[in-house]
Every structure is written in structure tokens, then in C-alpha cells.
TILOVO-871456 format. One record per residue (C-alpha): residue number from 1; residue in three letters; x, y, z. Coordinates in steps of 0.02 Angstrom, whole numbers, padded with zeros to 5 digits, always signed. Layout:
// TILOVO-871456
R selo keba     px     py     pz
R  NUM  ALA      X      Y      Z
...
// end
This chain:
// TILOVO-871456
R selo keba     px     py     pz
R    1  MET +00061 +00572 +01894
R    2  ALA -00127 +00656 +01865
R    3  GLY -00278 +00526 +01849
R    4  ASN -00314 +00502 +01672
R    5  GLU -00113 +00528 +01632
R    6  LEU -00003 +00380 +01567
R    7  ASN +00163 +00338 +01598
R    8  ILE +00218 +00252 +01415
R    9  GLN +00378 +00153 +01423
R   10  ILE +00466 +00139 +01234
R   11  PRO +00573 +00010 +01202
R   12  GLN +00768 +00093 +01154
R   13  ASN +00735 -00022 +00988
R   14  LEU +00578 +00025 +00916
R   15  ASP +00605 +00098 +00773
R   16  PRO +00473 +00225 +00695
R   17  VAL +00377 +00164 +00531
R   18  TYR +00320 +00257 +00387
R   19  SER +00156 +00208 +00303
R   20  ASN +00077 +00251 +00148
R   21  MET -00048 +00136 +00113
R   22  ILE -00184 +00035 +00219
R   23  GLN -00278 -00093 +00221
R   24  ILE -00379 -00131 +00349
R   25  ALA -00504 -00289 +00373
R   26  PHE -00638 -00357 +00518
R   27  LYS -00715 -00473 +00576
R   28  ASP -00856 -00477 +00730
R   29  ASP -00747 -00478 +00844
R   30  GLU -00596 -00363 +00795
R   31  PHE -00529 -00242 +00648
R   32  THR -00348 -00284 +00578
R   33  MET -00235 -00152 +00501
R   34  MET -00108 -00192 +00401
R   35  PHE -00003 -00045 +00351
R   36  LEU +00103 -00016 +00210
R   37  HIS +00230 +00063 +00117
R   38  GLN +00206 +00075 -00070
R   39  LEU +00347 +00095 -00182
R   40  PRO +00367 +00251 -00295
R   41  MET +00328 +00190 -00482
R   42  ALA +00318 +00002 -00428
R   43  ASN +00181 -00099 -00408
R   44  GLN +00213 -00168 -00248
R   45  ALA +00212 -00139 -00065
R   46  LYS +00283 -00172 +00071
R   47  ALA +00211 -00249 +00249
R   48  LYS +00273 -00131 +00389
R   49  ALA +00133 -00163 +00515
R   50  VAL -00015 -00270 +00572
R   51  VAL -00122 -00205 +00691
R   52  ALA -00270 -00290 +00772
R   53  ILE -00390 -00210 +00883
R   54  SER -00583 -00227 +00941
R   55  PRO -00737 -00147 +00875
R   56  THR -00726 -00026 +01045
R   57  HIS -00541 +00013 +01027
R   58  ALA -00599 +00047 +00825
R   59  LYS -00720 +00172 +00855
R   60  LYS -00630 +00287 +00983
R   61  LEU -00492 +00262 +00866
R   62  LEU -00589 +00338 +00740
R   63  THR -00647 +00480 +00863
R   64  ALA -00476 +00503 +00902
R   65  LEU -00405 +00506 +00732
R   66  GLN -00583 +00635 +00643
R   67  LYS -00518 +00738 +00812
R   68  SER -00316 +00757 +00750
R   69  VAL -00376 +00797 +00608
R   70  ASN -00474 +00955 +00643
R   71  GLU -00363 +01006 +00749
R   72  TYR -00206 +00998 +00586
R   73  GLU -00328 +01061 +00489
R   74  THR -00362 +01211 +00589
R   75  LYS -00184 +01233 +00635
R   76  PHE -00115 +01198 +00456
R   77  GLY -00300 +01206 +00330
R   78  GLN -00382 +01092 +00247
R   79  ILE -00316 +00921 +00185
R   80  THR -00332 +00863 -00003
R   81  ASN -00332 +00702 -00081
R   82  GLY -00207 +00749 -00210
R   83  ALA -00251 +00657 -00356
R   84  HIS -00325 +00518 -00297
R   85  PRO -00522 +00513 -00315
R   86  GLU -00577 +00483 -00125
R   87  GLY -00584 +00306 -00061
R   88  THR -00455 +00263 -00188
R   89  ASP -00300 +00260 -00108
R   90  THR -00372 +00162 +00047
R   91  PRO -00413 -00022 -00012
R   92  THR -00501 -00124 +00126
R   93  LEU -00501 -00295 +00126
R   94  GLN -00658 -00346 +00234
R   95  GLY -00772 -00494 +00314
R   96  TYR -00639 -00615 +00322
R   97  SER -00638 -00716 +00441
// end
């Protein structure tokens, strides 16, 4: 393997998860993201995964996601928020302890 390559082992029983909504909470030493699937025409959502990361990794995730979005938009065109005004489709829980 080259110097920066990482050998990733994916368990055979690991199922993909679809999420169309996320809630993010943070405290001094971690960010917690709850990935949700909001049911159409219903005022309810099902939690699909909860992931906690350090603030340092959250910053790295932000950078990696911005790079990926930029590459996506270069290839496929501008992503729009559709009918949702900016920020209204991503509820955020902040500052829990």
C-alpha cells in the first residue's frame, strides 16, 4: 500500500443507511449527528444512525464535505435547496451536556 492508503474492512452484514434529515448537537468535546429518515406526509422521523466525533474530526468532515460538494457541482451542476428556505430542512440541537 502507498503511504496514505487505508485498508478499509467492511463487515458483510453492514447495511447501507438512507437519511434525508440530520440533527446535530455538540458539547465541548464532541459533535453528535443523528441521521434520520423523515417519513413522507407524516410529522415523524425514524433514527437510522447516531455518530459522535471529536471537534477536530468535525472540522475535517466539514472540509471534506465542502470539497466533495464542490466536485459534485463541477460535474453535475449547482445543488439547490428546492422548496426549503436555507437552514429549515436541517434541525440542529445545540449545546447539550
